[in-house]
KEKE-3310 file (N, C-alpha, C; in steps of 0.2 Angstrom, whole numbers, plus 5000, padded with zeros to 4 digits):
npx = (5003:5011:5009:4999:5004:5005:5020:5024:5016:5016:5034:5033:5028:5036:5046:5038:5039:5049:5061:5061:5075:5084:5076:5073:5075:5072:5071:5073:5080:5071:5061:5047:5040:5028:5026:5026:5040:5039:5050:5054:5066:5081:5084:5086:5090:5087:5080:5068:5061:5046:5043:5042:5058:5060:5069:5072:5082:5097:5099:5103:5106:5107:5118:5109:5099:5086:5078:5066:5062:5063:5074:5075:5086:5094:5106:5116:5122:5124:5123:5117:5105:5098:5087:5082:5078:5089:5095:5104:5104:5117:5129:5136:5137:5146:5147:5158:5147:5138:5126:5119:5104:5101:5097:5107:5106:5117:5124:5139:5148:5156:5164:5168:5178:5173:5157:5147:5136:5121:5119:5114:5125:5124:5131:5134:5127:5116:5114:5101:5094:5098:5099:5086:5080:5089:5085:5072:5075:5073:5078:5088:5085:5085:5085:5081:5089:5082:5091:5098:5105:5110:5103:5103:5088)
npy = (4994:5004:5014:5020:5033:5048:5052:5049:5050:5067:5068:5064:5073:5083:5080:5083:5096:5106:5119:5133:5141:5128:5127:5127:5130:5123:5127:5119:5120:5117:5122:5134:5148:5158:5173:5178:5174:5170:5169:5160:5153:5147:5148:5140:5144:5139:5136:5148:5162:5172:5187:5193:5192:5186:5183:5179:5175:5167:5167:5158:5160:5151:5143:5144:5151:5163:5177:5189:5201:5205:5206:5201:5199:5190:5185:5182:5174:5175:5167:5167:5176:5189:5202:5215:5223:5221:5219:5218:5213:5208:5200:5201:5192:5188:5179:5172:5171:5177:5190:5203:5215:5228:5239:5238:5235:5233:5228:5224:5219:5207:5205:5193:5192:5194:5191:5204:5217:5229:5243:5255:5254:5253:5255:5250:5250:5260:5261:5260:5270:5283:5284:5282:5292:5301:5301:5308:5323:5339:5344:5360:5373:5383:5403:5416:5431:5448:5455:5451:5438:5423:5415:5400:5390)
npz = (4999:5000:4989:4988:4997:5007:5007:4998:4986:4986:4983:4971:4965:4964:4958:4945:4943:4938:4946:4947:4941:4933:4922:4905:4889:4870:4854:4839:4825:4810:4815:4817:4822:4823:4835:4852:4865:4879:4893:4910:4911:4904:4886:4868:4853:4837:4828:4816:4823:4823:4830:4848:4861:4877:4888:4908:4911:4902:4885:4868:4853:4842:4825:4817:4818:4816:4816:4819:4827:4841:4856:4871:4888:4901:4902:4884:4868:4854:4839:4826:4816:4815:4814:4825:4840:4852:4869:4882:4897:4910:4900:4885:4872:4857:4842:4829:4818:4822:4813:4816:4813:4818:4836:4849:4863:4880:4894:4897:4883:4872:4857:4845:4832:4815:4817:4816:4815:4814:4816:4832:4848:4863:4879:4894:4911:4911:4901:4890:4895:4893:4881:4877:4882:4875:4862:4865:4868:4861:4845:4844:4836:4823:4820:4810:4817:4820:4817:4806:4810:4815:4828:4839:4848)
capx = (5000:5014:5009:4995:5007:5006:5023:5029:5016:5023:5039:5031:5024:5042:5048:5036:5040:5055:5062:5064:5085:5086:5072:5076:5068:5075:5067:5075:5084:5067:5053:5046:5034:5026:5023:5030:5041:5042:5051:5061:5074:5085:5082:5090:5085:5089:5074:5064:5056:5045:5040:5048:5058:5061:5071:5075:5089:5100:5094:5108:5103:5114:5123:5106:5092:5085:5075:5065:5058:5065:5075:5077:5086:5098:5115:5114:5128:5122:5126:5113:5105:5092:5081:5077:5082:5094:5092:5106:5105:5123:5134:5131:5144:5143:5150:5158:5144:5136:5123:5115:5103:5097:5101:5110:5110:5122:5130:5145:5148:5162:5162:5174:5182:5171:5153:5145:5130:5125:5115:5121:5127:5122:5133:5135:5121:5112:5114:5095:5089:5102:5100:5079:5082:5093:5079:5065:5077:5072:5086:5089:5084:5091:5080:5083:5085:5077:5095:5101:5110:5107:5099:5098:5084)
capy = (5000:5011:5017:5028:5034:5052:5056:5047:5057:5074:5065:5067:5082:5089:5080:5085:5104:5107:5124:5140:5138:5121:5128:5127:5128:5124:5128:5115:5117:5118:5124:5141:5153:5168:5175:5180:5171:5176:5163:5163:5150:5149:5146:5141:5143:5139:5138:5154:5165:5179:5189:5193:5183:5188:5176:5182:5172:5166:5166:5159:5160:5144:5145:5142:5154:5168:5179:5193:5202:5211:5202:5202:5192:5193:5187:5183:5172:5175:5164:5167:5179:5195:5208:5221:5227:5219:5220:5211:5216:5208:5199:5200:5186:5190:5172:5172:5169:5183:5193:5206:5220:5233:5245:5232:5236:5229:5233:5221:5215:5203:5201:5190:5192:5192:5196:5210:5220:5235:5250:5258:5250:5258:5249:5251:5248:5265:5266:5260:5274:5286:5280:5282:5301:5307:5301:5311:5329:5340:5347:5366:5375:5389:5406:5423:5436:5455:5459:5446:5436:5419:5413:5394:5395)
capz = (5002:4997:4981:4990:5002:5006:5007:4990:4980:4986:4981:4960:4964:4967:4952:4939:4944:4942:4952:4940:4939:4930:4917:4898:4880:4864:4848:4837:4818:4806:4821:4816:4825:4824:4840:4856:4869:4887:4899:4916:4911:4899:4880:4865:4846:4831:4820:4813:4826:4819:4836:4854:4864:4881:4897:4914:4912:4896:4880:4865:4846:4835:4820:4808:4821:4812:4823:4817:4833:4849:4862:4880:4894:4907:4895:4876:4865:4845:4833:4820:4811:4819:4814:4830:4846:4859:4877:4888:4905:4910:4896:4878:4867:4848:4840:4822:4812:4820:4809:4818:4811:4824:4839:4855:4871:4881:4901:4894:4879:4867:4850:4842:4826:4809:4818:4811:4819:4810:4821:4838:4853:4867:4883:4901:4914:4910:4892:4889:4901:4891:4873:4878:4886:4870:4857:4865:4865:4854:4843:4845:4831:4823:4820:4813:4820:4818:4816:4804:4814:4817:4834:4841:4852)
cpx = (5003:5013:5004:4997:5009:5013:5027:5024:5016:5032:5039:5031:5031:5048:5048:5036:5046:5056:5067:5072:5087:5079:5075:5075:5072:5072:5072:5078:5077:5059:5055:5038:5033:5022:5028:5034:5043:5042:5056:5065:5079:5082:5088:5088:5089:5084:5073:5059:5054:5041:5048:5051:5059:5064:5074:5081:5094:5097:5102:5103:5110:5115:5115:5098:5092:5080:5074:5062:5064:5065:5078:5080:5094:5107:5110:5122:5121:5128:5124:5112:5100:5091:5079:5083:5086:5094:5097:5108:5113:5127:5129:5140:5140:5151:5152:5156:5138:5134:5118:5110:5097:5099:5102:5112:5113:5127:5135:5142:5153:5159:5170:5173:5179:5161:5154:5140:5129:5119:5119:5122:5127:5126:5134:5125:5114:5110:5107:5093:5094:5100:5091:5078:5085:5088:5074:5069:5075:5078:5082:5087:5087:5085:5082:5082:5084:5085:5100:5104:5105:5108:5097:5094:5084)
cpy = (5009:5016:5024:5032:5042:5056:5054:5053:5067:5074:5068:5071:5088:5088:5084:5092:5106:5114:5127:5140:5133:5121:5131:5121:5126:5122:5127:5119:5115:5119:5134:5142:5158:5167:5178:5176:5171:5170:5166:5158:5151:5147:5146:5143:5141:5137:5143:5155:5173:5181:5190:5190:5187:5183:5181:5177:5173:5165:5164:5158:5156:5148:5145:5148:5160:5170:5186:5196:5205:5205:5202:5199:5195:5194:5182:5181:5172:5174:5165:5176:5181:5201:5212:5222:5221:5220:5217:5214:5214:5206:5199:5196:5185:5185:5176:5175:5173:5190:5198:5214:5226:5234:5235:5238:5231:5232:5229:5216:5214:5202:5200:5190:5188:5190:5201:5211:5226:5241:5250:5254:5256:5254:5253:5253:5253:5266:5266:5268:5280:5288:5284:5293:5303:5310:5307:5320:5332:5344:5353:5368:5382:5394:5411:5425:5442:5457:5457:5442:5429:5417:5405:5395:5385)
cpz = (5002:4991:4982:4998:5002:5004:5000:4984:4980:4983:4973:4961:4961:4963:4942:4939:4945:4945:4943:4939:4934:4922:4913:4894:4876:4859:4841:4829:4815:4809:4817:4819:4825:4830:4846:4860:4875:4891:4904:4916:4906:4893:4873:4857:4841:4827:4821:4820:4822:4826:4840:4855:4870:4887:4901:4913:4904:4890:4874:4857:4844:4830:4815:4812:4816:4817:4822:4824:4840:4856:4867:4886:4895:4906:4890:4873:4858:4840:4827:4817:4818:4819:4822:4832:4849:4866:4880:4895:4910:4902:4891:4873:4859:4845:4832:4817:4816:4815:4812:4817:4815:4831:4845:4862:4877:4887:4900:4886:4876:4862:4848:4835:4819:4814:4817:4813:4814:4816:4827:4840:4856:4877:4891:4903:4912:4902:4887:4886:4895:4884:4873:4881:4880:4864:4860:4868:4861:4850:4841:4835:4830:4820:4816:4816:4818:4812:4809:4807:4818:4822:4838:4849:4857)
residu = (MET:ALA:MET:PHE:ASN:SER:SER:SER:SER:SER:LYS:GLU:THR:ARG:ARG:ASP:THR:PRO:GLU:VAL:GLY:VAL:LEU:SER:ASN:HIS:ILE:GLN:LYS:GLY:THR:SER:ILE:GLN:GLY:ASP:ILE:ASP:THR:THR:GLY:ASN:ILE:ARG:ILE:ASP:GLY:ARG:VAL:THR:GLY:ASN:VAL:ARG:SER:LYS:ALA:ARG:ILE:VAL:LEU:GLY:GLU:SER:ALA:HIS:ILE:GLU:GLY:ASP:ILE:GLU:ALA:GLN:ASN:ALA:GLU:VAL:GLN:GLY:TYR:MET:LYS:GLY:LYS:LEU:GLU:VAL:ALA:GLU:LEU:LEU:VAL:LEU:LYS:PRO:SER:ALA:ARG:ILE:ASP:GLY:ASP:ILE:TYR:ALA:ASN:LYS:MET:MET:VAL:GLU:SER:GLY:ALA:VAL:PHE:ASN:GLY:GLN:CYS:HIS:MET:GLY:VAL:LYS:GLY:LYS:GLU:GLN:ALA:ASP:SER:SER:HIS:GLY:LYS:GLN:GLN:PRO:GLN:VAL:GLN:PRO:HIS:LYS:ASN:GLY:GLN:LYS:VAL:THR:VAL)
# end
């Protein structure tokens, strides 16, 4: 009658629900997803995603990955292609096969020889906030003064 014992069922429940720190997801080559992905665990993408990907842990884009959308993660490693904004709170690693079309916001970044990115790069913890605030500022305008001199306002 041990199979009806409440202590064994609680052990099974604990095995079926892994802890947040050990969760891992994998989108394999040949898989295509349209829509946003939001996870608390690590994720490796070797397939195609059209949509935003957000992880509270680590994102790895394999060599065959093709992402069209924004990426937000604690840490990231890019080997494949992505088009969109890439925000990394800690460390971003761009491998030699990485191809990025979009702006990068990272606290720290390591770029290996051969990696390519087209866009602006904002470094440091405050990089995104500074970039966001500079986009909202109005550029000074030059107006003619009544005596013919130009005045910046």
